[in-house]
C-alpha positions as CSV (number, residue, x, y, z in Angstrom):
1,X,37.5,-59.3,-10.3
2,X,38.5,-62.6,-11.8
3,X,38.9,-65.9,-9.9
4,X,42.7,-65.8,-10.3
5,X,43.2,-62.1,-9.6
6,X,45.3,-61.6,-6.5
7,X,45.2,-57.7,-6.4
8,X,42.6,-55.1,-6.9
9,X,42.5,-51.4,-7.8
10,X,41.2,-48.9,-5.2
11,X,37.9,-48.8,-7.2
12,X,37.6,-52.6,-7.2
13,X,38.5,-52.8,-3.5
14,X,35.9,-50.1,-2.6
15,X,33.2,-52.0,-4.5
16,X,34.3,-55.3,-2.9
17,X,34.0,-53.8,0.6
18,X,30.9,-51.8,-0.3
19,X,32.1,-48.3,0.4
20,X,32.9,-45.2,-1.5
21,X,36.3,-44.9,-3.1
22,X,36.8,-41.6,-1.3
23,X,36.2,-43.4,2.1
24,X,38.9,-45.9,1.1
25,X,41.2,-43.0,0.2
26,X,40.5,-41.4,3.6
27,X,41.3,-44.7,5.4
28,X,44.6,-44.9,3.5
29,X,45.5,-41.5,4.7
30,X,44.6,-42.4,8.3
31,X,46.1,-45.9,8.1
32,X,42.9,-47.4,9.3
33,X,41.8,-49.4,6.2
34,X,43.1,-52.6,4.6
35,X,46.8,-52.9,3.8
36,X,47.8,-51.6,0.3
37,X,50.9,-51.3,-1.9
38,X,52.0,-49.0,-4.6
39,X,53.0,-50.2,-8.0
40,X,54.7,-47.1,-9.3
41,X,52.0,-44.4,-8.8
42,X,49.1,-47.0,-8.7
43,X,47.5,-48.1,-5.5
44,X,46.7,-51.8,-5.2
45,X,45.1,-54.0,-2.6
46,X,45.9,-57.7,-2.3
47,X,42.7,-59.7,-2.0
48,X,44.1,-61.6,1.0
49,X,44.8,-58.3,2.8
50,X,41.3,-57.0,2.1
51,X,39.7,-60.2,3.3
52,X,41.9,-60.2,6.5
53,X,40.9,-56.6,7.2
54,X,37.2,-57.5,6.8
55,X,37.7,-60.5,9.2
56,X,39.4,-58.2,11.7
57,X,36.3,-56.0,11.7
58,X,33.8,-58.8,12.4
59,X,32.1,-58.6,15.8
60,X,30.8,-61.5,17.9
61,X,27.0,-62.0,17.9
62,X,25.2,-60.8,21.0
63,X,24.1,-63.9,22.8
64,X,20.9,-64.2,24.8
65,X,19.9,-60.5,24.4
66,X,16.5,-61.5,25.9
67,X,18.1,-62.4,29.2
68,X,19.6,-58.9,29.5
69,X,16.2,-57.4,28.8
70,X,14.6,-59.7,31.5
71,X,17.2,-58.7,34.1
72,X,16.8,-55.0,33.4
73,X,13.0,-55.3,33.7
74,X,13.4,-57.1,37.1
75,X,15.5,-54.3,38.6
């Protein structure tokens, strides 16, 4: 993917995310993956949509996990 590229093929998007292309295809069918568009018969992913989807999947770090362990040990 080049610096100026604004869209990716399914193969490029799967590599970018770090998953198999078949997983991305399954997510498309289930409408659970990143947004995509069709250019004729070709599937394309906008870089901004893939990045937004990745951001939406981020979880918050678990804070002070040691405190939870200490509380459980005291009970």
